[in-house]
C-alpha positions in Angstrom: -12.5 -10.1 0.7 -10.4 -7.2 1.9 -6.7 -8.0 2.5 -3.7 -6.1 3.7 -0.4 -7.1 2.1 3.2 -6.4 3.1 4.8 -8.6 0.3 8.1 -7.2 -1.0 7.4 -7.9 -4.7 4.0 -7.4 -6.4 2.8 -7.0 -10.0 -0.6 -5.4 -10.5 -1.9 -6.4 -13.9 -4.6 -4.3 -15.5 -5.0 -1.6 -12.8 -6.4 1.8 -13.6 -3.9 4.5 -12.8 -4.5 8.2 -13.6 -7.3 7.2 -16.0 -5.5 4.6 -18.0 -5.2 0.9 -17.6 -1.6 -0.4 -17.0 0.5 -2.8 -15.0 2.3 -1.7 -11.9 5.4 -3.4 -10.3 6.0 -2.9 -6.6 9.3 -4.0 -5.0 11.0 -3.2 -1.8 8.3 -0.8 -0.6 8.4 1.4 -3.7 6.7 1.5 -7.1 9.4 0.0 -9.4 7.7 0.4 -12.8 4.5 1.4 -14.5 3.6 0.5 -18.0 1.1 -0.9 -20.5 2.2 -4.6 -20.2 5.0 -5.5 -17.9 6.8 -8.9 -17.8 6.2 -10.8 -14.6 9.4 -10.4 -12.5 10.8 -13.7 -11.1 9.2 -14.4 -7.7 6.7 -11.6 -7.9 3.1 -12.1 -6.6 0.6 -11.3 -9.4 -2.6 -9.4 -8.6 -5.2 -9.3 -11.4 -6.6 -5.8 -10.9 -9.4 -6.1 -13.4 -9.5 -2.4 -14.2 -9.9 -1.4 -10.6 -8.4 1.9 -9.6 -5.0 1.8 -7.9 -4.5 4.8 -5.7 -2.0 5.9 -3.0 -3.4 4.9 0.4 -5.6 7.4 2.1 -4.5 9.7 5.0 -6.6 10.7 7.9 -5.2 14.1 8.9 -7.0 14.3 12.3 -7.8 11.3 14.5 -7.4 10.3 18.1 -5.9 6.8 18.1 -6.2 5.9 21.8 -9.7 7.2 22.1 -10.8 5.5 18.9 -9.3 2.2 19.9 -11.0 2.5 23.4 -14.3 3.4 21.8 -14.5 -0.1 20.4 -15.0 -1.3 23.9 -17.2 1.6 25.1 -20.9 2.1 25.4 -22.6 4.7 23.1 -24.4 7.1 25.4 -25.8 9.7 23.0 -27.8 10.1 19.8 -28.6 8.3 17.7 -28.1 5.2 19.9 -29.4 6.7 23.1 -31.9 9.5 23.1 -33.4 9.6 26.6 -32.8 8.7 30.3 -34.4 5.3 30.0 -32.2 4.4 27.1 -29.1 5.7 28.9 -29.9 3.6 32.0 -30.4 0.6 29.8 -27.1 1.1 27.9 -25.0 1.6 31.1 -26.6 -1.4 32.8 -25.8 -3.6 29.9 -22.2 -2.5 29.7 -19.8 -5.5 30.1 -16.8 -5.5 32.3 -16.5 -5.7 36.1 -13.6 -3.2 36.2 -15.8 -0.3 35.1 -18.0 1.3 32.5 -16.7 3.6 29.8 -19.4 5.5 27.9 -18.9 7.9 25.0 -21.0 10.4 22.9 -23.2 11.9 25.7 -25.2 15.0 24.8 -27.5 17.1 27.0 -30.5 16.2 24.8 -30.5 12.8 26.4 -31.0 13.7 30.0 -29.8 17.3 30.6 -26.3 18.0 32.1 -24.8 14.8 33.4 -23.1 15.0 36.8 -21.8 12.7 39.6 -25.2 12.4 41.3 -27.1 11.3 38.2 -24.3 8.9 37.2 -24.3 7.4 40.7 -28.0 6.8 40.4 -27.5 5.1 37.0 -24.4 3.1 37.9 -24.1 2.8 41.7 -22.0 -0.4 42.0 -18.9 0.0 39.8 -16.7 2.7 38.4 -18.2 4.6 35.5 -17.1 7.4 33.3 -19.0 9.0 30.4 -17.4 11.3 27.8 -19.3 14.2 26.3 -19.8 14.2 22.6 -17.3 17.1 22.2 -14.6 15.0 23.9 -13.8 17.9 26.2 -15.7 16.7 29.3 -15.7 13.4 31.3 -18.3 12.8 34.0 -17.3 10.2 36.7 -19.4 8.5 39.3 -18.3 8.2 42.9 -16.4 4.8 42.6 -14.5 6.2 39.6 -13.6 9.4 41.4 -12.4 7.5 44.4 -10.1 5.4 42.2 -8.5 8.7 41.2 -8.3 9.9 44.8 -11.0 12.5 44.3 -13.6 12.8 47.1 -15.5 15.9 46.3 -16.9 17.8 43.3 -19.7 17.1 40.9 -17.7 14.5 38.9 -17.3 16.7 35.8 -13.7 16.8 34.7 -12.7 19.0 31.8 -9.7 18.2 29.6 -8.5 15.3 31.7 -7.7 12.6 29.2 -4.0 12.3 30.3 -5.2 11.7 33.9 -7.6 9.0 32.7 -5.2 7.0 30.5 -4.1 3.6 31.6 -1.2 3.4 34.0 0.1 -0.1 33.6 -3.4 -1.5 33.2 -5.3 -2.6 30.2 -4.6 -0.5 27.1 -6.9 -0.1 24.1 -6.1 -2.5 21.2 -4.2 -0.2 18.8 -3.2 -3.2 16.7 -6.9 -3.9 16.0 -7.5 -0.3 15.1 -4.5 -0.3 12.8 -5.9 -3.3 10.9 -9.3 -1.7 10.6 -7.8 1.5 9.2 -5.8 -0.5 6.7 -8.8 -2.4 5.6 -10.5 1.0 4.9 -7.5 2.0 2.7 -5.9 4.3 5.3 -2.2 4.0 5.8 -1.3 7.4 7.2 -2.7 9.2 10.3 -2.1 12.4 12.2 -3.0 11.7 15.9 -4.4 14.9 17.3 -4.5 13.8 20.9 -2.9 16.7 22.9 -0.3 16.6 25.6 1.0 13.1 25.2 3.3 11.9 27.9 6.6 10.5 26.5 5.8 7.1 27.8 2.4 7.2 26.1 4.0 8.3 22.8 6.5 5.5 23.2 3.6 3.1 23.7 1.9 4.2 20.4 5.2 3.9 18.6 5.7 0.4 19.8 2.2 -0.8 18.7 3.5 -1.9 15.3 0.8 0.0 13.3 1.0 -0.4 9.6 0.2 3.3 9.3 2.7 6.1 9.1 1.8 8.2 12.2 2.3 11.8 13.1 1.8 12.5 16.8 0.7 16.1 17.2 0.7 15.8 20.9 4.2 14.4 21.3 6.5 16.4 23.4 9.0 18.6 21.6 12.3 16.7 21.3 10.6 13.3 21.4 12.7 10.9 19.3 9.9 8.6 17.9 10.6 5.6 15.8 10.5 4.5 12.1 7.0 5.3 10.9 6.0 7.2 14.0 7.2 10.7 14.6 6.1 14.0 16.0 4.1 16.4 13.9 3.0 20.0 14.3 2.5 20.8 18.0 -1.1 20.5 19.0 -2.3 23.6 20.8 -5.7 23.1 22.6 -7.6 26.2 23.5 -9.8 26.2 26.5 -13.1 27.2 24.9 -14.8 27.0 28.3 -12.7 29.9 29.7 -11.4 33.2 28.6 -8.6 32.7 26.0 -5.2 33.9 27.1 -4.1 35.5 23.8 -0.6 36.5 25.0 0.0 32.9 26.2 -1.2 31.6 22.8 1.3 33.9 21.0 4.1 32.7 23.3 3.2 29.1 22.7 3.3 29.6 18.9 6.6 31.4 19.1 8.1 28.6 21.3 7.0 25.9 18.9 8.5 27.8 16.0 11.7 28.5 17.8 12.0 24.7 18.3 11.5 24.3 14.5 8.1 22.9 14.9 4.8 24.0 13.3 1.6 24.4 15.3 -1.8 22.8 14.9 -4.3 25.0 16.8 -7.7 23.8 17.8 -10.5 26.3 17.1 -14.2 25.6 17.2 -15.8 29.0 18.1 -16.0 32.4 16.4 -14.0 34.1 19.1 -11.2 31.5 19.1 -10.9 31.7 15.3 -10.4 35.4 15.4 -8.0 35.1 18.2 -6.0 32.4 16.6 -5.6 34.3 13.3 -4.4 37.3 15.2 -2.0 35.2 17.2 -0.4 33.8 14.0 -0.2 37.3 12.7 1.8 38.3 15.8 3.9 35.2 16.1 4.5 34.6 12.4 3.7 31.5 10.4 5.9 28.5 9.9 5.3 26.1 6.9 3.0 23.4 8.3 1.0 25.6 10.6 -2.6 24.5 10.6 -6.0 25.1 12.1 -7.9 22.1 13.5 -11.7 22.1 12.8 -12.4 25.8 12.1 -16.0 24.9 13.0 -17.1 28.5 13.0 -15.1 30.6 10.6 -16.3 34.1 9.7 -16.5 34.4 5.9 -14.8 37.8 5.8 -11.7 36.2 7.4 -11.3 33.2 5.1 -9.0 35.1 2.6 -6.7 35.9 5.6 -6.3 32.2 6.2 -5.0 31.9 2.7 -2.8 35.0 2.9 -1.2 33.7 6.1 -0.5 30.3 4.4 -2.4 28.3 7.0 -4.0 24.9 6.3 -7.4 24.1 7.6 -8.0 20.4 8.6 -11.8 20.0 8.6 -14.3 17.3 9.4 -17.2 17.1 7.0 -18.8 14.1 8.7 -19.3 16.0 11.9 -21.5 18.5 10.1 -23.4 15.5 8.7 -23.6 13.6 12.0 -24.6 16.6 14.2 -26.0 19.0 11.7 -29.5 19.0 13.2 -28.1 19.8 16.6 -26.0 22.6 15.1 -29.1 24.1 13.3 -31.1 23.9 16.6 -28.5 24.9 19.2 -25.9 27.1 17.5 -26.1 30.9 17.9 -28.0 32.2 14.8 -25.0 34.5 14.2 -22.8 31.5 13.7 -25.0 29.3 11.5 -23.9 31.0 8.3 -20.3 30.4 9.1 -20.5 26.7 10.2 -17.9 24.3 8.9 -16.7 26.0 5.7 -15.1 23.9 3.0 -15.9 25.1 -0.5 -15.6 28.8 0.6 -12.1 28.2 2.1 -11.0 26.7 -1.2 -12.5 29.5 -3.1 -10.6 31.9 -0.9 -7.4 30.2 -1.8 -6.8 28.3 1.5 -5.4 24.8 1.7 -8.0 22.4 3.1 -7.8 18.7 4.0 -10.7 16.5 5.3 -10.4 14.1 8.2 -12.5 12.0 10.5 -11.8 13.3 14.1 -12.6 9.7 15.1 -14.0 8.6 17.5 -16.0 11.9 17.6 -16.7 11.4 13.9 -17.0 8.2 11.8 -13.7 6.4 11.2 -14.7 5.4 7.7 -13.0 7.8 5.2 -15.6 6.9 2.5 -18.3 8.2 4.8 -16.3 11.4 5.2 -16.2 11.7 1.4 -19.9 11.3 1.1 -20.5 13.9 3.8 -18.2 16.4 2.1 -20.3 16.0 -1.1 -23.8 15.9 0.5 -23.7 17.7 3.8 -26.9 16.0 4.8 -28.0 15.9 8.4 -29.5 12.8 10.0 -32.9 14.4 9.4 -32.1 14.8 5.7 -31.6 18.6 5.8 -28.6 20.2 4.1 -26.2 22.1 6.3 -24.9 25.0 4.1 -25.3 23.6 0.6 -22.8 26.2 -0.6 -20.0 24.4 1.3 -20.4 21.1 -0.6 -17.4 20.0 -2.5 -17.0 17.2 -5.1 -15.9 13.8 -3.9 -12.8 14.2 -6.1 -11.8 17.3 -4.2 -12.2 15.7 -0.8 -10.4 12.6 -2.0 -7.5 14.7 -3.2 -7.2 16.1 0.4 -7.0 12.5 1.7 -4.3 11.8 -0.8 -2.2 14.8 0.4 1.1 14.1 2.1 0.7 13.4 5.8 3.1 16.2 6.7 1.4 18.6 4.2 -2.4 18.3 4.3 -3.9 20.5 1.7 -0.9 20.1 -0.6 -1.0 18.4 -4.0 -2.3 14.8 -4.0 0.3 12.0 -4.1 0.4 9.9 -7.3 1.2 6.3 -8.2 4.4 6.7 -10.1 7.9 5.1 -10.3 9.8 5.8 -7.1 6.7 6.6 -5.0 6.2 4.7 -1.7 4.1 1.6 -2.2 1.4 2.5 0.3 -1.4 1.6 -2.1 -5.1 0.8 -2.2 -6.7 -1.2 -4.9 -10.5 -0.7 -5.6 -12.9 -3.1 -7.1 -14.0 -0.5 -9.6 -12.6 2.3 -11.7 -12.1 5.7 -10.1 -15.0 7.3 -11.9 -17.5 4.9 -10.3 -15.8 5.2 -6.9 -16.2 9.0 -7.1 -19.9 8.6 -7.9 -20.5 6.0 -5.2 -17.8 6.3 -2.5 -18.2 3.3 -0.1 -15.8 1.2 2.0 -17.0 -1.9 0.2 -15.1 -0.7 -2.8 -11.7 -1.4 -1.1 -10.3 -4.7 -2.4 -6.7 -4.7 -1.2 -4.4 -2.5 0.7 -0.6 -2.7 0.3 1.5 -1.4 3.2 5.1 -0.4 2.3 6.5 -0.8 5.8 
């Protein structure tokens, strides 16, 4: 049974640490001692590890906390759950809740472009909103639009998450999400939601999550709380419109002037080229990073390393949507999709992440995807970009504030955010699975 402990004094007996079996004493949120056979300290709780690997807890370097928590109460509206109009109608009709319907994951392969008229036909009697698989577009029916004071338009709203967040109403259950992440072995997250209002950031900080949290979308100057603080400034590029390069340079310069690194969203070839040029013009601050780099020209990867930028990638998106990419992406871009191994070969720092809810929350699924790069149809998306599970795991063990840096270790003085596996590390690397997590220890 998976458990999450916050006990102040623990002794792990017979745990595997860095390839050898030993005892580990944890006290006051830190690793107190590590040795072959340690005496049981008075009052300590003893955990018989049985040779299972004891690791630093995992970090998810790119997740959307509010959207992921809300997704637990949302209706899947796209592949693989829904594949046609009949299935979409059935899913929306079965959605619980009289206050409204929230759907996620829609893709045009289901029923073409979704607009207000089609959604009115599917859900005429209560507010409904459906998010596109990319997360960039919401489609609202007439009752939902009227609730926002909107009377015209086709119901398609781009980049409107702040407008759709609760305002004193029912918020998604962040505490439930925090527990689920901990049970997966994750005790550090970078929330990549852009443009967080201070009140929303305060709400997240007050949720009591067991995770250390960086809010990339927190306003500059936001004070935060113990365990929840602002990270690099999230810069979201409008891929649907022409990119204002001068404004991007100014944004980077402003973040740097405030002493804050930048985390820039880039998913197209054009935006990748523009973002690198913008960093060249604005300069680079330690901690600057590229989010996604979904299309990254091979000839520019060495420049990423030269600039000292970190790439936070999402291997499981390539696995979950690889067939769609192979079908729909411009042929010119297919050879540059979702680099990982080639970034490392070029000397760039790389860290994997989930991008939940747009990718799977399960970090062990992310590790498998990094190794296999198998699409749902069983094809391989760019086999040359596969990396060993050990490499991807090292990225998840990197410090939260320094993805791509050296993996954290279990050693005296280290924070006691730990995950104990049922099996030794060698077996976990061969068969990464969430079922391997036996126990998670939260330092805070």
